[in-house]
Backbone as CSV, one residue per row, in Angstrom:
resi,resn,N_x,N_y,N_z,CA_x,CA_y,CA_z,C_x,C_y,C_z
1,MET,87.459,92.799,93.143,88.398,92.408,94.191,88.212,93.286,95.424
2,LEU,88.326,92.676,96.601,88.171,93.419,97.845,89.206,94.521,97.963
3,ALA,90.456,94.237,97.551,91.516,95.229,97.687,91.199,96.487,96.903
4,ALA,90.739,96.321,95.662,90.410,97.472,94.833,89.276,98.267,95.447
5,VAL,88.308,97.570,96.008,87.176,98.234,96.652,87.633,99.011,97.874
6,LEU,88.523,98.428,98.656,89.025,99.090,99.852,89.762,100.367,99.485
7,LEU,90.551,100.325,98.410,91.241,101.513,97.960,90.253,102.586,97.548
8,ALA,89.222,102.191,96.806,88.221,103.144,96.364,87.477,103.762,97.534
9,ALA,87.356,103.001,98.601,86.577,103.455,99.755,87.221,104.625,100.471
10,THR,88.495,104.883,100.229,89.162,105.985,100.903,88.847,107.321,100.263
11,ALA,88.274,107.298,99.065,87.941,108.544,98.391,86.782,109.241,99.092
12,ALA,86.770,110.559,99.036,85.726,111.327,99.713,84.361,110.980,99.135
13,GLY,83.416,110.673,100.016,82.050,110.401,99.603,81.833,109.045,98.993
14,ALA,82.822,108.154,99.025,82.691,106.846,98.375,81.980,105.877,99.292
15,THR,80.675,106.057,99.472,79.940,105.240,100.430,79.566,103.883,99.866
16,THR,79.204,103.822,98.613,78.807,102.537,98.024,79.963,101.554,97.962
17,PRO,81.188,101.954,97.495,82.311,101.011,97.510,82.634,100.471,98.896
18,VAL,82.497,101.308,99.930,82.744,100.826,101.288,81.800,99.687,101.618
19,THR,80.512,99.891,101.311,79.507,98.866,101.581,79.821,97.593,100.821
20,THR,80.206,97.722,99.564,80.540,96.558,98.752,81.748,95.833,99.315
21,GLY,82.777,96.618,99.741,83.966,96.014,100.315,83.665,95.278,101.599
22,LEU,82.786,95.823,102.399,82.415,95.177,103.643,81.695,93.864,103.369
23,ARG,80.823,93.862,102.394,80.131,92.627,102.036,81.113,91.556,101.551
24,SER,82.126,91.987,100.800,83.140,91.040,100.329,83.928,90.451,101.491
25,LEU,84.293,91.303,102.452,85.024,90.825,103.626,84.177,89.824,104.411
26,ILE,82.902,90.143,104.617,82.004,89.233,105.329,81.960,87.883,104.631
27,ALA,81.815,87.893,103.306,81.720,86.637,102.550,83.004,85.824,102.671
28,GLN,84.163,86.485,102.610,85.439,85.779,102.701,85.626,85.161,104.088
29,VAL,85.230,85.893,105.119,85.345,85.368,106.481,84.377,84.221,106.699
30,GLU,83.150,84.354,106.205,82.153,83.293,106.371,82.573,81.994,105.692
31,ASP,83.402,82.099,104.674,83.860,80.895,103.965,84.789,80.030,104.800
32,VAL,85.443,80.605,105.833,86.466,79.854,106.562,86.130,79.619,108.037
33,ILE,85.151,80.323,108.589,84.858,80.122,110.010,84.178,78.771,110.225
34,PRO,84.399,78.129,111.384,83.745,76.849,111.683,82.218,76.976,111.699
35,ALA,81.557,75.840,111.678,80.094,75.805,111.521,79.354,76.524,112.636
36,THR,79.907,76.535,113.847,79.193,77.151,114.973,79.469,78.647,115.116
37,TRP,80.320,79.191,114.243,80.660,80.608,114.326,79.740,81.434,113.433
38,ARG,79.483,82.688,113.839,78.598,83.580,113.109,79.193,84.997,113.055
39,VAL,78.909,85.714,111.969,79.226,87.141,111.897,78.191,87.887,112.724
40,VAL,78.641,88.649,113.729,77.707,89.330,114.622,77.808,90.853,114.542
41,GLU,78.899,91.368,113.979,79.043,92.814,113.790,79.792,93.074,112.503
42,ALA,79.482,94.193,111.855,80.204,94.620,110.658,80.003,96.121,110.519
43,ASP,81.052,96.847,110.162,80.933,98.302,110.132,82.008,98.898,109.237
44,THR,81.864,100.185,108.959,82.836,100.946,108.173,83.361,102.101,109.014
45,ALA,84.337,102.822,108.459,84.932,103.988,109.142,85.438,103.608,110.528
46,LYS,86.253,102.558,110.586,86.733,102.036,111.861,88.254,102.123,111.966
47,VAL,88.742,102.106,113.193,90.168,102.027,113.493,90.352,100.844,114.443
48,PRO,91.433,100.072,114.340,91.624,98.924,115.242,91.567,99.336,116.708
49,ILE,90.974,98.512,117.532,90.831,98.802,118.953,92.204,98.980,119.594
50,GLY,92.334,100.035,120.395,93.603,100.307,121.066,94.601,101.083,120.240
51,TRP,94.211,101.532,119.026,95.112,102.253,118.127,94.582,103.657,117.858
52,SER,95.493,104.585,117.568,95.125,105.888,117.036,95.489,105.909,115.559
53,GLY,94.803,106.743,114.792,95.037,106.814,113.355,93.731,107.108,112.635
54,ARG,93.795,107.227,111.322,92.595,107.515,110.537,91.576,106.392,110.676
55,SER,90.313,106.752,110.827,89.257,105.738,110.961,88.637,105.459,109.596
56,ASP,89.423,104.869,108.700,88.928,104.604,107.347,89.049,103.128,106.978
57,GLY,88.933,102.256,107.983,88.968,100.819,107.725,87.583,100.202,107.720
58,ILE,87.522,98.929,107.361,86.291,98.162,107.468,86.498,97.064,108.500
59,TYR,85.399,96.603,109.117,85.500,95.801,110.335,84.434,94.715,110.363
60,VAL,84.840,93.512,110.835,83.916,92.391,111.011,84.245,91.696,112.330
61,MET,83.214,91.248,113.042,83.396,90.463,114.264,82.639,89.154,114.125
62,VAL,83.316,88.040,114.472,82.668,86.727,114.445,82.727,86.114,115.840
63,GLU,81.684,85.350,116.203,81.604,84.705,117.507,81.299,83.224,117.354
64,ASP,81.752,82.463,118.345,81.431,81.035,118.428,80.209,80.877,119.335
65,THR,79.076,80.548,118.738,77.832,80.451,119.514,77.794,79.220,120.417
66,SER,78.750,78.318,120.282,78.737,77.089,121.084,79.550,77.203,122.365
67,THR,80.210,78.340,122.586,81.036,78.520,123.787,80.508,79.678,124.624
68,ARG,80.843,79.654,125.909,80.502,80.772,126.789,81.543,80.834,127.901
69,PHE,82.147,82.017,128.066,83.122,82.238,129.119,82.567,83.244,130.119
70,TYR,82.847,83.014,131.401,82.352,83.894,132.447,83.501,84.737,132.996
71,HIS,83.302,86.050,132.984,84.317,86.989,133.460,84.133,87.225,134.957
72,PRO,85.236,87.426,135.704,85.119,87.686,137.146,84.245,88.894,137.487
73,ASP,84.092,89.825,136.550,83.271,91.008,136.807,81.777,90.733,136.665
74,GLY,81.413,89.497,136.317,80.006,89.139,136.327,79.316,89.034,134.994
75,PHE,80.045,89.238,133.892,79.408,89.092,132.577,79.987,87.881,131.863
76,HIS,79.337,87.472,130.783,79.857,86.343,129.994,80.028,86.774,128.541
77,TYR,80.844,86.013,127.809,81.069,86.311,126.396,81.370,85.019,125.653
78,HIS,81.171,85.061,124.343,81.524,83.951,123.466,82.943,84.158,122.934
79,SER,83.591,83.092,122.506,84.859,83.234,121.799,84.631,84.123,120.576
80,PHE,85.576,84.999,120.294,85.375,85.893,119.149,86.700,86.258,118.489
81,TYR,86.590,86.681,117.248,87.664,87.356,116.523,87.088,88.629,115.925
82,ARG,87.814,89.728,116.065,87.504,90.960,115.352,88.578,91.163,114.290
83,ILE,88.177,91.581,113.096,89.104,91.809,111.995,88.893,93.218,111.452
84,TRP,89.996,93.947,111.267,89.966,95.265,110.625,90.865,95.237,109.394
85,LEU,90.409,95.763,108.283,91.242,95.964,107.104,91.439,97.463,106.910
86,MET,92.707,97.894,106.896,93.039,99.308,106.760,93.709,99.550,105.405
87,PRO,93.531,100.731,104.808,94.145,101.027,103.511,95.667,100.899,103.559
88,PRO,96.315,100.705,102.401,97.764,100.447,102.388,98.611,101.621,102.874
89,ASP,98.086,102.844,102.840,98.867,103.993,103.299,98.512,104.388,104.729
90,TRP,97.814,103.499,105.445,97.391,103.840,106.801,98.568,103.800,107.762
91,GLU,98.657,104.804,108.631,99.643,104.845,109.701,98.916,104.938,111.029
92,GLY,99.455,104.306,112.062,98.817,104.353,113.362,99.774,103.977,114.461
93,GLU,99.344,104.234,115.695,100.148,103.899,116.862,99.279,103.248,117.925
94,MET,99.752,102.131,118.427,99.077,101.422,119.513,99.356,102.131,120.831
95,ARG,98.359,102.167,121.703,98.594,102.735,123.029,99.658,101.904,123.766
96,LEU,100.388,102.543,124.658,101.366,101.838,125.476,100.623,100.863,126.383
97,THR,100.970,99.573,126.299,100.170,98.518,126.920,101.014,97.661,127.863
98,PRO,100.597,97.490,129.102,101.308,96.562,130.002,101.224,95.131,129.464
99,TYR,102.260,94.342,129.710,102.246,92.954,129.253,101.118,92.168,129.920
100,ILE,100.795,92.507,131.150,99.672,91.871,131.841,98.567,92.910,131.934
101,SER,97.515,92.719,131.161,96.458,93.721,131.080,95.130,93.051,130.769
102,ASP,94.029,93.597,131.320,92.698,93.082,131.024,92.150,93.652,129.725
103,SER,92.807,94.663,129.181,92.313,95.331,127.978,93.426,95.398,126.944
104,LEU,93.513,94.391,126.104,94.577,94.315,125.107,94.142,94.974,123.807
105,PRO,95.073,95.551,123.073,94.754,96.170,121.784,94.702,95.123,120.674
106,ALA,94.362,95.569,119.476,94.436,94.698,118.296,95.893,94.521,117.895
107,TYR,96.194,93.366,117.322,97.536,93.094,116.816,97.494,92.957,115.298
108,LEU,98.632,93.198,114.671,98.721,93.023,113.231,98.517,91.555,112.878
109,LEU,97.555,91.281,112.016,97.334,89.930,111.517,98.212,89.667,110.313
110,GLY,98.352,90.658,109.451,99.199,90.501,108.281,99.052,91.681,107.346
111,MET,99.879,91.684,106.298,99.853,92.752,105.304,99.989,92.146,103.921
112,ASN,99.465,92.845,102.937,99.775,92.525,101.547,99.974,93.840,100.810
113,ASP,99.953,93.805,99.486,100.218,95.026,98.731,99.091,96.039,98.833
114,ASP,97.933,95.616,99.316,96.743,96.451,99.228,96.158,96.899,100.555
115,TYR,96.477,96.232,101.650,95.959,96.646,102.948,96.728,95.972,104.073
116,ALA,96.537,96.523,105.277,97.049,95.912,106.504,95.852,95.422,107.304
117,ALA,95.941,94.206,107.838,94.838,93.606,108.593,95.243,93.465,110.056
118,PHE,94.309,93.775,110.946,94.512,93.662,112.385,93.453,92.748,112.973
119,TYR,93.785,92.102,114.100,92.794,91.241,114.744,92.841,91.394,116.256
120,HIS,91.717,91.073,116.878,91.571,91.122,118.330,90.727,89.922,118.713
121,THR,91.125,89.187,119.742,90.412,87.964,120.088,90.379,87.755,121.594
122,ALA,89.378,87.015,122.037,89.308,86.480,123.397,88.665,85.103,123.277
123,GLY,89.284,84.126,123.923,88.793,82.762,123.785,89.031,82.177,122.414
124,GLY,89.893,82.821,121.638,90.131,82.371,120.274,90.830,81.034,120.171
125,ASN,91.377,80.541,121.291,92.093,79.265,121.245,91.160,78.082,120.993
126,VAL,89.835,78.302,121.059,88.923,77.202,120.710,88.936,76.965,119.199
127,TRP,89.449,77.932,118.447,89.671,77.769,117.007,91.126,78.131,116.754
128,GLU,92.009,77.199,117.057,93.443,77.473,117.063,93.972,77.876,115.689
129,ARG,93.352,77.355,114.639,93.820,77.684,113.299,93.233,79.018,112.812
130,GLY,92.476,79.703,113.660,91.790,80.915,113.257,92.655,81.953,112.565
131,PRO,93.748,82.412,113.187,94.569,83.437,112.536,95.102,83.012,111.176
132,ARG,95.559,81.752,111.069,96.074,81.286,109.793,94.976,81.221,108.738
133,ALA,93.800,80.729,109.136,92.684,80.622,108.197,92.240,82.004,107.729
134,LEU,92.216,82.969,108.630,91.812,84.318,108.264,92.845,84.977,107.352
135,CYS,94.138,84.722,107.614,95.191,85.213,106.712,94.977,84.693,105.293
136,ASP,94.706,83.395,105.184,94.488,82.791,103.873,93.242,83.352,103.204
137,ALA,92.188,83.554,103.993,90.908,83.997,103.432,91.011,85.371,102.795
138,ILE,91.764,86.276,103.411,91.827,87.640,102.891,93.137,87.943,102.181
139,GLY,93.901,86.894,101.860,95.060,87.035,100.979,96.230,87.786,101.564
140,LEU,96.574,87.500,102.802,97.717,88.168,103.424,98.992,87.414,103.067
141,ASN,99.724,87.933,102.104,100.874,87.202,101.575,102.206,87.862,101.904
142,ARG,102.195,88.836,102.805,103.429,89.465,103.227,103.650,89.145,104.705
143,ILE,103.925,90.157,105.508,104.136,89.937,106.936,102.890,89.327,107.552
144,CYS,103.052,88.239,108.281,101.947,87.639,109.028,102.387,87.498,110.474
145,LEU,101.806,88.284,111.339,102.146,88.255,112.754,100.918,87.809,113.522
146,THR,100.961,86.645,114.117,99.792,86.146,114.831,100.103,85.872,116.302
147,GLY,101.206,86.402,116.785,101.562,86.235,118.187,101.990,87.557,118.775
148,LEU,102.332,87.567,120.052,102.698,88.812,120.719,104.027,89.357,120.232
149,SER,104.952,88.487,119.876,106.261,88.969,119.446,106.824,88.077,118.351
150,ARG,107.806,88.617,117.667,108.497,87.865,116.610,109.991,88.057,116.843
151,ARG,110.477,87.449,117.891,111.846,87.719,118.314,112.854,86.840,117.586
152,ILE,112.886,87.024,116.285,113.860,86.365,115.418,114.533,87.460,114.604
153,VAL,115.851,87.526,114.642,116.576,88.574,113.936,117.125,88.028,112.627
154,ASP,116.755,88.658,111.516,117.307,88.327,110.209,118.726,88.892,110.167
155,LEU,119.717,88.011,110.143,121.107,88.451,110.271,121.553,89.319,109.103
156,GLU,121.011,89.069,107.913,121.389,89.888,106.755,120.902,91.322,106.937
157,PHE,119.652,91.471,107.332,119.126,92.805,107.602,119.902,93.464,108.739
158,ASP,120.175,92.699,109.769,120.872,93.231,110.933,122.247,93.755,110.548
159,GLN,122.980,93.006,109.710,124.311,93.423,109.293,124.250,94.698,108.454
160,GLN,123.254,94.774,107.571,123.105,95.974,106.763,122.838,97.194,107.641
161,LEU,122.010,97.019,108.654,121.689,98.132,109.546,122.908,98.537,110.360
162,ARG,123.672,97.567,110.869,124.883,97.886,111.622,125.884,98.649,110.760
163,THR,126.039,98.204,109.503,126.974,98.869,108.595,126.562,100.304,108.342
164,ARG,125.266,100.497,108.116,124.754,101.838,107.865,124.974,102.745,109.075
165,LEU,124.692,102.252,110.274,124.811,103.065,111.472,126.270,103.384,111.797
166,LYS,127.156,102.425,111.518,128.583,102.679,111.729,129.076,103.771,110.789
167,ALA,128.662,103.715,109.524,129.058,104.740,108.555,128.504,106.101,108.962
168,PHE,127.282,106.123,109.460,126.667,107.365,109.910,127.473,107.985,111.052
169,GLU,127.923,107.147,111.981,128.695,107.642,113.118,130.037,108.201,112.658
170,GLU,130.681,107.516,111.701,131.970,107.977,111.196,131.835,109.286,110.423
171,GLU,130.734,109.417,109.675,130.528,110.609,108.848,130.182,111.833,109.685
172,THR,129.396,111.642,110.725,128.855,112.781,111.480,129.537,112.996,112.824
173,GLY,130.221,111.967,113.345,130.837,112.069,114.653,129.859,111.956,115.796
174,SER,128.607,111.617,115.495,127.593,111.474,116.535,127.082,110.041,116.568
175,SER,126.629,109.627,117.719,126.120,108.273,117.867,124.772,108.138,117.176
176,PRO,124.512,107.014,116.535,123.226,106.817,115.868,122.092,106.653,116.881
177,THR,120.886,106.886,116.402,119.701,106.741,117.245,119.538,105.309,117.735
178,LEU,119.768,104.376,116.835,119.441,102.986,117.090,120.662,102.197,117.534
179,SER,120.503,101.442,118.587,121.578,100.583,119.073,121.265,99.153,118.645
180,PRO,121.979,98.598,117.656,121.643,97.261,117.149,121.517,96.177,118.202
181,PRO,122.344,96.168,119.278,122.154,95.112,120.278,120.777,95.125,120.930
182,ARG,120.059,96.242,120.827,118.727,96.316,121.415,117.660,95.723,120.491
183,ILE,118.007,95.388,119.263,117.033,94.803,118.348,116.864,93.326,118.693
184,ILE,115.650,92.930,119.041,115.398,91.530,119.389,114.482,90.858,118.376
185,GLY,114.016,91.622,117.376,113.227,91.059,116.291,113.420,91.907,115.053
186,LEU,113.772,91.293,113.934,113.993,92.035,112.698,113.754,91.074,111.539
187,ALA,112.720,91.349,110.754,112.371,90.449,109.663,111.733,91.226,108.533
188,GLY,112.111,90.912,107.303,111.544,91.582,106.140,110.742,90.621,105.290
189,ASP,109.623,91.106,104.777,108.790,90.343,103.858,108.376,91.276,102.739
190,GLY,108.983,91.117,101.547,108.662,92.011,100.448,109.009,93.444,100.821
191,PRO,108.086,94.372,100.601,108.379,95.781,100.887,108.147,96.177,102.339
192,ASN,107.866,95.212,103.207,107.551,95.506,104.599,108.663,95.017,105.518
193,LEU,108.889,95.740,106.608,109.898,95.344,107.577,109.291,95.384,108.974
194,TYR,109.520,94.305,109.735,109.095,94.244,111.132,110.334,94.381,112.012
195,MET,110.254,95.237,113.024,111.364,95.417,113.954,110.825,95.434,115.382
196,GLU,111.480,94.687,116.251,111.139,94.729,117.672,112.357,95.269,118.413
197,TYR,112.153,96.338,119.157,113.242,97.095,119.757,113.062,97.131,121.268
198,LEU,114.129,96.861,122.012,114.075,96.749,123.465,114.647,97.989,124.133
199,PHE,113.862,98.595,125.027,114.350,99.697,125.844,115.028,99.141,127.089
200,THR,115.965,99.900,127.639,116.544,99.534,128.932,115.678,100.146,130.024
201,GLY,115.322,99.363,131.005,114.487,99.858,132.093,113.029,99.952,131.689
202,GLU,112.244,100.579,132.543,110.819,100.709,132.311,110.519,102.006,131.563
203,VAL,109.407,102.008,130.834,108.977,103.193,130.099,107.777,103.785,130.818
204,ASP,107.905,105.032,131.233,106.803,105.688,131.934,105.648,105.932,130.979
205,MET,104.424,105.762,131.449,103.249,105.916,130.602,103.102,107.346,130.088
206,GLU,103.779,108.311,130.703,103.659,109.702,130.277,104.681,110.080,129.207
207,GLU,105.499,109.133,128.772,106.580,109.463,127.845,106.184,109.280,126.388
208,LYS,104.923,109.471,126.077,104.435,109.232,124.720,105.135,110.116,123.689
209,ASN,105.353,111.377,124.009,105.996,112.277,123.054,107.424,111.839,122.765
210,ARG,108.140,111.404,123.802,109.515,110.934,123.586,109.528,109.682,122.730
211,LEU,108.583,108.775,122.970,108.504,107.559,122.178,108.182,107.875,120.729
212,ALA,107.277,108.822,120.503,106.920,109.191,119.137,108.123,109.771,118.407
213,SER,108.916,110.597,119.094,110.105,111.184,118.489,111.137,110.115,118.169
214,LEU,111.328,109.179,119.095,112.276,108.089,118.873,111.851,107.244,117.675
215,THR,110.554,106.954,117.576,110.052,106.146,116.475,110.319,106.827,115.143
216,GLU,110.131,108.136,115.100,110.382,108.874,113.862,111.840,108.766,113.446
217,ARG,112.755,108.879,114.401,114.177,108.770,114.083,114.540,107.342,113.693
218,LEU,113.947,106.368,114.375,114.169,104.969,114.015,113.759,104.720,112.577
219,ALA,112.579,105.209,112.218,112.076,105.017,110.857,113.016,105.643,109.843
220,GLY,113.545,106.820,110.169,114.492,107.466,109.262,115.723,106.625,109.027
221,ASP,116.282,106.050,110.102,117.443,105.173,109.970,117.120,103.964,109.090
222,VAL,115.969,103.352,109.330,115.605,102.136,108.598,115.359,102.433,107.129
223,PHE,114.624,103.492,106.823,114.313,103.801,105.431,115.563,104.199,104.647
224,LEU,116.542,104.830,105.316,117.811,105.145,104.649,118.612,103.879,104.378
225,THR,118.546,102.937,105.313,119.329,101.709,105.189,118.769,100.775,104.135
226,PHE,117.448,100.691,104.065,116.784,99.737,103.174,115.901,100.485,102.180
227,PRO,116.458,100.915,101.032,115.688,101.715,100.067,114.444,101.013,99.520
228,LYS,114.433,99.691,99.520,113.294,98.964,98.962,112.142,98.810,99.959
229,ILE,112.409,99.120,101.233,111.367,98.973,102.245,110.370,100.131,102.131
230,GLU,109.077,99.797,102.063,108.032,100.804,101.929,107.276,101.037,103.235
231,SER,107.261,100.044,104.115,106.547,100.226,105.378,107.325,99.575,106.508
232,LEU,107.232,100.177,107.686,107.920,99.678,108.874,106.892,99.436,109.967
233,TYR,106.906,98.218,110.503,106.079,97.896,111.663,107.047,97.710,112.825
234,VAL,107.019,98.631,113.786,107.992,98.588,114.875,107.274,98.364,116.201
235,ARG,107.803,97.432,116.988,107.319,97.197,118.347,108.410,97.640,119.316
236,ARG,108.059,98.567,120.216,109.011,99.075,121.203,108.657,98.455,122.544
237,CYS,109.603,97.764,123.148,109.364,96.995,124.375,110.188,97.548,125.530
238,SER,109.604,97.497,126.716,110.360,97.722,127.945,110.186,96.472,128.794
239,SER,110.616,96.545,130.039,110.472,95.375,130.896,109.026,95.122,131.297
240,ASP,108.151,96.134,131.125,106.781,95.954,131.604,105.694,96.385,130.623
241,ALA,106.075,96.938,129.468,105.060,97.441,128.549,105.591,97.411,127.113
242,PHE,104.684,97.611,126.169,105.079,97.668,124.759,104.079,98.537,124.010
243,THR,104.494,99.030,122.845,103.596,99.751,121.947,104.064,99.520,120.524
244,ASP,103.115,99.370,119.604,103.408,99.104,118.196,103.075,100.339,117.351
245,THR,103.823,100.520,116.270,103.580,101.611,115.336,103.776,101.097,113.917
246,ILE,102.917,101.542,113.013,103.099,101.234,111.595,103.330,102.539,110.864
247,ILE,104.424,102.605,110.085,104.853,103.830,109.422,105.093,103.528,107.945
248,ILE,104.610,104.418,107.077,104.767,104.271,105.632,105.834,105.249,105.149
249,ARG,106.688,104.806,104.237,107.704,105.700,103.676,107.019,106.859,102.961
250,ASP,107.490,108.075,103.194,106.917,109.247,102.544,107.333,109.282,101.080
């Protein structure tokens, strides 16, 4: 199984399992891509584009050889998808990204019990079913995020979080870190939780340390509220930028 191989690949010096896992990923992707698409890159020891974190994932890139797009800067490219599979205990943070940008990071494609998958695409709309087909191919049966946002709030989760934060305020006399009205996306799938959190005003690009501290406190609130949750995928939004973080319960 690819998942077992990916887990083995994190061990020190485990070079052969990494190679085997990469071959398995290539085969699974080749089974679902359209006839004109080809695997053009594959590698190990990778981190999703636009993210910081351990570089212990495996990576595949596929292109549509029947299309060609011309960029204003004078170069051309084919439609493509890049896929990264990261180990289940991987944590990372996306760079703070303007909503309108020529250089977008990878987004979470989905998660299962064994790994988190990320994808990056340009011109991918020529294969509209691509994200769904790739989710199916690599067995992503938990959170599946294939768009920029998931602004749907699970009311049951939301109520539990509000109750927890109210009790915290009564017990300590201090205001909680998280303001529930700022939550614009909250959804749980198995042991994983997705949260989209809205800041008031704009977030300065130099405030990375403050954002990291806030994320840590947010994670603490969430993990206390939901004992069964093992991982948190949080998107922090302002009026002009956003950044994603994936955090595993210690």
